[in-house]
Residue frames relative to the residue before (quaternion, step in Angstrom):
aa qw qx qy qz dx dy dz
M 1.0000 0.0000 0.0000 0.0000 0.00 0.00 0.00
A 0.4161 -0.7326 0.4678 0.2671 3.59 -0.78 0.95
K 0.4666 -0.6770 0.4939 0.2828 3.52 -1.09 0.61
T 0.2310 -0.8508 0.4638 0.0877 3.57 -0.53 1.18
D 0.5703 0.6025 -0.3761 0.4126 3.59 1.31 -0.25
N 0.3635 -0.7362 0.5166 0.2428 3.65 -1.04 0.39
K 0.2756 0.7514 -0.5435 0.2533 3.65 1.12 0.59
P 0.4469 -0.6780 0.4993 0.3023 3.65 -0.94 0.80
A 0.5214 -0.6512 0.4704 0.2878 3.52 -1.14 0.69
F 0.4248 -0.7179 0.4816 0.2688 3.64 -0.86 0.67
V 0.0979 -0.7976 0.5932 0.0494 3.63 -0.72 0.81
K 0.4893 -0.6306 0.4990 0.3377 3.46 -1.21 0.49
R 0.1528 -0.7965 0.5824 0.0555 3.63 -0.65 1.07
D 0.2402 -0.7639 0.5865 0.1216 3.40 -1.00 1.03
T 0.7783 -0.4073 0.2154 0.4266 3.57 -1.20 -0.01
I 0.6365 0.5450 -0.3352 0.4307 3.54 1.19 -0.72
I 0.6448 0.5229 -0.2959 0.4724 3.49 1.07 -0.75
A 0.7088 0.4486 -0.2443 0.4866 3.60 1.11 -0.72
G 0.5211 0.6529 -0.4096 0.3665 3.56 1.25 0.07
K 0.7054 -0.4897 0.3646 0.3601 3.37 -1.52 0.17
E 0.5894 0.5453 -0.3548 0.4789 3.65 1.15 -0.66
Y 0.6652 0.4994 -0.3141 0.4576 3.62 0.78 -0.78
A 0.6433 0.4913 -0.3046 0.5020 3.60 1.03 -1.00
R 0.6450 0.4760 -0.3593 0.4778 3.74 0.91 -0.56
L 0.6469 0.5036 -0.3440 0.4578 3.62 0.85 -0.84
L 0.6656 0.4878 -0.3096 0.4723 3.65 0.84 -0.86
S 0.6235 0.5337 -0.3131 0.4778 3.59 0.89 -0.78
S 0.6857 0.4991 -0.2638 0.4594 3.55 0.89 -0.93
L 0.6452 0.5252 -0.2798 0.4792 3.52 1.02 -0.94
K 0.6555 0.4958 -0.3002 0.4841 3.61 1.01 -0.88
E 0.6736 0.4916 -0.3211 0.4489 3.57 0.85 -0.91
R 0.6682 0.4986 -0.3049 0.4604 3.64 0.90 -0.91
F 0.6203 0.5342 -0.3512 0.4544 3.54 1.07 -0.74
R 0.6873 0.4734 -0.2969 0.4641 3.64 0.78 -0.95
K 0.6382 0.4916 -0.3586 0.4717 3.63 0.97 -0.74
S 0.6340 0.5383 -0.3187 0.4547 3.67 1.00 -0.62
Q 0.6292 0.5207 -0.3211 0.4794 3.46 1.15 -0.64
I 0.6295 0.5294 -0.3027 0.4815 3.55 1.05 -0.89
K 0.6451 0.5342 -0.2902 0.4629 3.61 0.87 -0.98
A 0.6629 0.5050 -0.2990 0.4649 3.55 0.93 -0.96
A 0.6861 0.4831 -0.2997 0.4540 3.62 0.89 -0.97
V 0.5933 0.5601 -0.3293 0.4753 3.60 1.11 -0.75
K 0.6573 0.4872 -0.3056 0.4871 3.62 0.84 -0.96
V 0.6630 0.4830 -0.3299 0.4673 3.67 0.79 -0.87
N 0.6903 0.5074 -0.2949 0.4232 3.49 0.76 -0.88
T 0.5800 0.5597 -0.3394 0.4848 3.55 1.27 -0.80
S 0.6774 0.5492 -0.2478 0.4220 3.47 0.80 -1.19
M 0.6858 0.4515 -0.2858 0.4942 3.58 0.94 -0.98
L 0.6403 0.5097 -0.3648 0.4440 3.62 1.02 -0.68
E 0.6306 0.5014 -0.3371 0.4871 3.63 0.94 -0.69
Y 0.6176 0.5248 -0.3553 0.4657 3.61 0.93 -0.77
Y 0.7144 0.4558 -0.2808 0.4507 3.59 0.71 -0.94
W 0.5747 0.5663 -0.3614 0.4673 3.55 1.11 -0.59
Y 0.7129 0.4769 -0.2455 0.4518 3.53 0.76 -1.11
M 0.5952 0.5792 -0.3118 0.4616 3.43 1.21 -0.87
G 0.6982 0.4777 -0.2838 0.4515 3.56 0.87 -0.92
R 0.6333 0.5273 -0.3335 0.4579 3.42 1.04 -0.80
D 0.6699 0.5061 -0.3016 0.4518 3.60 0.84 -1.01
I 0.6458 0.5078 -0.3224 0.4703 3.56 0.97 -0.89
S 0.6518 0.5395 -0.3295 0.4189 3.57 0.83 -0.90
K 0.6497 0.5434 -0.2925 0.4438 3.56 1.14 -0.85
L 0.7308 0.4111 -0.2479 0.4853 3.49 0.93 -0.95
H 0.6099 0.5549 -0.3673 0.4303 3.56 1.10 -0.62
E 0.5842 0.5918 -0.4036 0.3815 3.57 1.01 -0.50
A 0.6832 0.4665 -0.2540 0.5010 3.56 1.18 -0.75
A 0.6014 0.5793 -0.3995 0.3783 3.62 1.06 -0.40
K 0.5150 -0.6580 0.4800 0.2673 3.56 -1.17 0.65
W 0.5718 -0.5547 0.4697 0.3804 3.57 -1.11 0.70
G 0.8446 0.2532 -0.1610 0.4434 3.47 -0.94 1.00
S 0.4972 0.6998 -0.3850 0.3390 3.46 1.45 0.02
A 0.3927 -0.7316 0.4590 0.3160 3.57 1.37 0.00
F 0.1053 0.8292 -0.5345 0.1247 3.56 1.09 0.83
F 0.7339 0.4357 -0.2582 0.4526 3.60 0.67 -1.12
D 0.6058 0.5734 -0.3364 0.4370 3.57 1.03 -0.81
C 0.6926 0.4573 -0.2863 0.4787 3.57 0.79 -1.07
L 0.6326 0.5376 -0.3374 0.4438 3.64 0.90 -0.97
S 0.6671 0.5391 -0.2610 0.4431 3.49 0.80 -1.14
L 0.6928 0.4684 -0.2615 0.4819 3.59 0.92 -0.96
D 0.6391 0.5359 -0.2861 0.4716 3.50 1.02 -0.82
L 0.6963 0.4698 -0.2684 0.4715 3.53 0.99 -0.80
K 0.6028 0.5445 -0.3107 0.4935 3.52 1.19 -0.71
T 0.6468 0.5276 -0.2966 0.4640 3.52 1.02 -0.84
A 0.6691 0.5084 -0.2616 0.4747 3.55 1.03 -0.97
F 0.8091 0.2307 -0.0310 0.5396 3.53 1.05 -0.88
P 0.0297 -0.8623 0.5043 0.0344 3.58 0.88 0.92
G 0.7990 0.2544 -0.2161 0.5002 3.65 -0.98 0.83
Q 0.5816 0.5573 -0.3993 0.4378 3.56 1.10 -0.20
P 0.3373 -0.7737 0.5013 0.1907 3.64 -0.67 1.04
G 0.6774 0.5639 -0.3138 0.3530 3.62 -1.15 0.29
F 0.6628 0.4613 -0.2983 0.5088 3.53 1.27 -0.17
């Protein structure tokens, strides 16, 4: 039967692993990992902001030519929701 809990396995630690150099290495790796996560999130957010800005610009241009009551936004929203199911905001 597979183990389902997420508890870390215990390992035998020798004096090298218990030393200050190991602790500094571990701390450095954790800090760099967290910084990388933040950088990735910022890049994703920046890309999405650019996408939404261009989306708004492009919609505005095309909407100017659409006739009143043409259901332009309803159709566009439905088509985007169909293309990207489960993605909020459309």
